[in-house]
Each structure stands twice: as C-alpha cells, then as structure tokens.
C-alpha positions in Angstrom: 30.0 16.2 110.6 27.6 16.1 107.8 26.6 12.8 106.1 28.7 11.4 103.2 26.9 11.9 99.9 29.3 10.9 97.1 32.8 10.5 95.9 33.4 13.1 93.3 36.9 12.1 92.3 38.8 8.9 93.1 42.6 8.5 93.3 42.9 8.1 89.5 40.7 11.1 88.7 42.8 13.3 91.1 46.0 12.1 89.5 44.6 12.8 86.0 43.4 16.3 87.0 46.8 17.2 88.5 48.6 16.0 85.4 46.2 18.0 83.2 46.7 21.1 85.3 50.5 20.7 84.9 50.2 20.5 81.1 47.9 23.5 81.1 50.3 25.5 83.2 53.2 24.7 80.9 51.1 25.5 77.8 49.8 28.9 79.1 53.3 29.9 80.3 55.3 28.7 77.3 57.2 26.2 79.4 58.7 26.6 82.8 61.0 29.6 82.4 60.4 32.2 85.2 57.7 29.9 86.7 57.3 29.1 90.4 54.6 27.2 92.3 53.4 28.0 95.8 51.1 25.7 97.7 48.6 27.2 100.2 48.8 25.4 103.5 47.6 22.8 104.2 46.3 20.6 101.4 47.4 23.0 98.6 51.1 22.2 99.5 50.6 18.4 98.7 48.8 19.3 95.5 51.6 21.8 94.5 54.3 19.2 95.1 52.5 16.8 92.8 52.0 19.5 90.1 55.7 20.4 90.3 56.7 16.7 90.0 54.4 16.4 86.9 56.0 19.5 85.4 59.5 17.9 86.0 58.3 14.7 84.4 56.8 16.5 81.4 59.3 19.2 80.7 62.4 18.0 82.5 62.9 21.2 84.5 62.7 21.9 88.2 60.3 24.8 89.1 60.9 26.5 92.4 58.3 25.3 95.0 57.2 27.2 98.0 54.5 27.1 100.7 52.3 29.9 102.0 50.5 30.2 105.3 47.7 32.8 104.8 46.3 32.8 108.4 47.3 36.4 109.1 45.9 37.6 105.8 42.4 36.2 106.3 39.6 38.8 106.6 37.0 36.3 107.8 38.6 35.0 111.0 36.4 35.3 114.0 37.5 38.3 116.1 38.1 37.4 119.8 38.5 33.7 119.0 41.5 31.7 120.3 44.8 32.4 118.6 45.1 31.0 115.1 47.7 28.3 114.5 50.4 29.8 112.3 52.4 27.7 109.9 55.5 29.3 108.6 55.5 30.4 104.9 58.5 29.2 103.0 59.3 30.9 99.7 63.1 30.4 99.5 63.4 32.1 96.1 62.8 35.6 94.7 59.4 36.1 93.1 60.3 39.4 91.6 59.3 39.2 87.9 58.2 35.5 88.2 54.9 33.9 87.2 53.6 32.5 90.5 51.1 29.7 90.4 49.2 29.5 93.7 47.8 26.0 94.4 44.8 25.2 96.7 42.5 22.3 97.1 39.0 24.0 96.9 37.9 27.4 95.5 34.8 28.5 97.3 34.2 32.1 98.4 37.5 33.4 97.0 38.7 34.7 100.4 41.6 32.2 100.7 42.8 33.1 97.2 42.6 36.8 98.0 44.6 36.3 101.2 47.2 34.2 99.3 47.6 37.0 96.7 48.1 39.5 99.5 50.7 37.3 101.2 52.6 36.7 97.9 52.7 40.5 97.2 54.5 40.8 100.6 57.3 38.7 99.2 57.8 40.9 96.1 56.2 42.0 92.8 55.5 39.0 90.7 55.1 39.4 87.0 51.8 37.5 87.2 49.9 35.5 89.8 47.8 32.5 88.6 45.5 30.2 90.6 45.3 26.4 90.3 42.6 24.5 92.3 41.6 20.9 92.3 37.9 21.7 92.8 35.9 24.8 92.1 32.6 24.6 94.0 31.2 28.0 93.2 29.6 30.6 95.6 32.1 33.3 95.1 32.0 36.4 97.3 35.0 38.0 95.5 35.7 38.4 91.8 38.3 35.6 91.7 38.4 32.6 89.4 40.8 29.7 89.0 43.1 29.8 86.0 43.5 26.0 86.2 40.6 23.9 87.6 40.6 20.1 88.1 36.9 19.8 88.4 33.9 22.2 88.6 31.4 20.9 91.2 28.2 22.9 91.6 27.2 22.6 95.3 24.7 24.1 97.7 26.0 26.3 100.5 25.0 23.6 103.0 27.2 21.0 101.3 30.9 20.5 102.0 33.6 19.3 99.7 36.4 17.4 101.3 39.7 16.8 99.6 41.5 13.8 101.1 45.2 13.6 100.3 48.3 12.2 102.0 49.9 13.0 104.4 46.6 14.2 106.0 44.6 11.1 105.0 45.6 7.6 103.8 43.6 7.9 100.6 43.4 10.5 97.8 39.9 11.5 96.8 37.4 14.3 96.7 34.1 13.6 98.6 30.8 15.5 99.0 29.1 15.8 102.4 25.8 17.4 103.2 
C-alpha cells in the first residue's frame, strides 16, 4: 500500500458534508416527495444510510433506501480474472417515476457511476437519476459529474483517496495516500 500523506476530512468534516448534501438534495428536489436514495456497495451504502437519516431529521420524512451492487455492470473488470464477488442489490420499492439519488464514496473515472446508472435502469424508468459523492478527485474518463459533492480533492493519478467509514473501519475519515 502507498504511504499515508494526509487526512483530508476528519469525522466532523464527513458528518458536516453528509448533512450539507442532505440539505442540498432536499432543496434541489423541493422536499422528499418521489425521492429515493440508493447506496452503491460497499461504502456508498453507509453514506446513503446517513444521508437518509439526515433527511429524516431535517424534513421528518422517510425516503426509501436501497443498495446496488454494480459488479456485473462494470466495463473495466479484468477479463479472465477470478470470479467477482457479487453482493445482492436490494431496491425493495418501485423506482418508476422517482428521483433516484445514487450515493458513492469517491468519484474518479466515472465508470462506477455509469455502471450504477445502467443497473438502476434495469429496475425501471426513473424520472431522474442524481449522483451524490463524498469526494470528487477528478480524472474523469466519462462525462459524469456529481450533483452533490462533499469535497473536491485534486489528486494525481498515482495518489489514492481512502474513505474510512464504519462498519468497514473503526473511524470515519477521508485520507490521501501516495
């Protein structure tokens, strides 16, 4: 693993960013009517859960919450490699005509977001698909941008942004390695 360089966001900064994203989602969508949130496995699920909790605290409404495994939709998996580990997607509500907010930890090339959009479309025709990310580090390969971004972090392609969040790690932070 590359060497630690810096902590970009501590626990409090992550919490503030997720609360701000929740406010921005509510503002852009005029509240929570016809809104649903879908976390991209793995760390996007934990972030989506916190955004949904923040929306409940702010607006007093429960937004449907789902999870999405995009493994089969990736176009950049190595061919001939071992079988990918598939985690089941769980979208236990209709998305037809809904505004779907996809949530992920880091936006980099845009390939994960593209795969997530394709996976959502397999579940029905959403009225709109939006993207919320904790960190946008640049270096896009596809014309995709985050509608809601916790922090923009210009990086080199050799650097790595690591989002640490329970239940995967004991702490909540964003760190830079290089």
